[in-house]
C-alpha positions in Angstrom: -4.6 10.4 6.5 -3.0 8.9 9.5 -0.7 5.8 9.2 -3.5 3.7 10.8 -6.0 4.9 8.2 -3.5 4.2 5.4 -3.0 0.7 6.8 -6.8 0.1 6.8 -7.1 1.5 3.2 -4.2 -0.8 2.0 -5.8 -3.8 3.5 -9.1 -3.1 1.9 -8.4 -4.9 -1.3 -6.3 -4.9 -4.5 -8.5 -4.2 -7.5 -11.3 -2.6 -5.5 -8.8 -0.1 -4.0 -7.3 0.5 -7.4 -10.8 1.3 -8.8 -11.3 3.8 -5.9 -7.9 5.5 -6.5 -8.4 5.6 -10.3 -11.9 7.1 -10.3 -13.0 8.0 -6.7 -16.7 8.6 -7.5 -17.3 5.5 -9.6 -15.0 3.3 -7.4 -16.6 4.4 -4.1 -20.1 3.9 -5.6 -19.1 0.4 -6.6 -17.6 -0.3 -3.2 -20.8 0.9 -1.4 -22.9 -1.4 -3.6 -20.6 -4.4 -3.0 -20.8 -4.2 0.8 -17.4 -5.9 0.9 -16.4 -7.2 4.3 -14.2 -9.7 6.0 -13.4 -11.1 9.4 -10.0 -11.5 10.9 -8.7 -8.3 9.4 -5.5 -7.1 11.2 -4.3 -3.6 11.7 -1.1 -3.0 13.7 -1.5 -6.4 15.4 -5.1 -6.0 16.4 -7.9 -8.2 14.9 -11.1 -6.6 13.6 -14.1 -7.2 11.4 -14.0 -5.0 8.3 -17.2 -3.8 6.6 -18.1 -1.4 3.8 -20.9 0.8 4.8 -22.5 4.0 3.6 -20.2 6.0 5.9 -16.9 4.4 4.8 -14.7 1.5 5.7 -15.5 0.4 9.2 -13.5 -1.7 11.6 -15.3 -3.3 14.5 -14.9 -6.0 17.1 -16.9 -7.7 19.8 -16.5 -6.4 23.3 -16.8 -8.4 26.5 -20.6 -8.3 26.5 -20.8 -9.9 23.0 -21.8 -6.6 21.3 -20.0 -5.6 18.1 -18.7 -2.1 18.4 -17.3 0.1 15.7 -13.7 1.1 16.5 -12.5 3.0 13.4 -14.2 4.5 10.4 -12.3 5.8 7.3 -14.9 8.0 5.6 -15.6 8.0 1.9 -15.0 11.8 1.6 -11.6 11.4 3.2 -10.7 8.5 0.8 -12.0 10.5 -2.2 -9.8 13.5 -1.1 -6.8 11.2 -0.8 -7.4 9.7 -4.3 -7.8 13.1 -5.9 -4.4 14.2 -4.4 -2.5 11.4 -6.1 -0.1 12.4 -8.9 -1.5 11.8 -12.4 1.4 9.6 -13.4 0.6 7.2 -10.5 -3.1 7.1 -11.4 -2.2 6.4 -15.0 0.1 3.5 -13.9 -2.7 2.1 -11.7 -5.2 2.4 -14.6 -2.8 0.5 -16.9 -2.3 -2.3 -14.4 -6.0 -2.5 -13.7 -6.7 -2.8 -17.5 -4.1 -5.5 -17.8 -5.7 -7.4 -15.0 -9.2 -7.1 -16.6 -7.8 -8.3 -20.0 -6.1 -11.2 -18.3 -9.3 -12.2 -16.4 -11.3 -12.2 -19.6 -8.7 -14.3 -21.3 -8.9 -17.1 -18.7 -8.6 -20.4 -20.5 -11.6 -22.9 -20.1 -10.9 -26.2 -18.5 -11.2 -29.1 -21.0 -13.9 -31.1 -19.2 -14.3 -34.0 -21.7 -10.6 -34.4 -22.4 -8.6 -37.3 -21.2 -6.5 -36.9 -18.1 -3.4 -36.7 -20.3 -4.9 -33.8 -22.3 -6.0 -32.1 -19.1 -2.5 -32.3 -17.6 -1.1 -30.9 -20.9 -3.6 -28.1 -20.8 -2.7 -27.3 -17.2 1.1 -27.3 -18.0 1.0 -25.4 -21.3 -2.1 -23.2 -21.1 -3.3 -22.6 -17.5 0.1 -22.3 -15.8 1.4 -19.6 -18.1 -1.9 -17.7 -17.8 -1.7 -17.9 -14.0 1.9 -16.8 -14.0 1.0 -13.7 -16.0 -1.9 -13.0 -13.7 0.3 -13.2 -10.6 2.9 -10.8 -12.2 0.1 -8.3 -13.1 -1.3 -8.5 -9.6 2.1 -8.0 -8.1 2.7 -4.9 -10.3 -0.7 -3.6 -9.2 0.0 -4.2 -5.5 3.4 -2.4 -5.9 1.7 0.6 -7.5 -0.9 0.6 -4.7 1.9 0.5 -2.1 3.7 3.5 -3.8 0.4 5.4 -3.9 -0.1 5.0 -0.1 3.6 5.7 0.6 3.4 8.9 -1.5 0.8 10.3 0.8 2.4 9.2 4.1 5.8 10.7 3.0 4.1 14.0 2.3 2.8 14.3 5.8 5.3 15.6 8.5 5.5 13.3 11.5 5.0 14.8 14.9 8.1 15.3 16.9 10.4 14.5 14.0 13.8 16.0 14.6 16.2 15.9 11.7 19.5 14.2 12.6 22.5 15.0 10.6 24.2 12.0 9.2 27.8 11.4 10.3 30.3 11.5 7.5 33.4 9.3 7.4 36.7 11.3 7.8 37.8 10.4 4.3 34.7 12.2 2.8 35.0 15.4 4.8 36.4 18.4 2.9 40.0 19.4 3.4 39.1 22.7 4.9 37.0 21.1 7.7 39.9 18.7 8.5 42.4 21.6 8.6 40.1 23.6 10.9 39.7 20.6 13.2 43.4 20.3 13.7 44.4 24.0 13.9 42.3 25.4 16.8 43.9 28.8 17.7 43.9 29.9 21.4 43.7 26.5 23.0 46.8 25.8 24.9 46.8 22.9 27.2 48.5 23.3 30.6 51.3 21.0 31.4 50.7 18.4 34.0 53.4 18.4 36.6 
């Protein structure tokens, strides 16, 4: 996948993208059914509409005549191929974070409707805030795993026109042999300047 397609895929969504990467067939079927979309989606500084269609994830925008035109499509077969190429350890990590997120969502505490304002504030401080903190930590861990999954693929692809540049080493770290060779160059005699 190209870096642009990876950026589109990363912006698609947290748990929905995780479901696609964990089990491509089931996740893609759920995504197609959800018809997820949003406006004001940004890729590389450009603003688009994002839609889930039967073809894949589509980016579109309105042209000067007011007609909405499709600009980019990341196909479902391409996404499924990407998901199947992920390492098993990374998929297992995504699955664990996704299960934690589901358990956390199911354990959401109910708001005490008929409680006094004092009891509601206590509930918020001692019950809801710790739950929300755990949820944010799980979501952050899931997002970090998704970032690693997308970086794993982009690092595996060679970039065009990449020329390896040797890193300069400080003189102190060079081997003694290379330093001696640098100072003792036979056959180079400099003429005297008169």
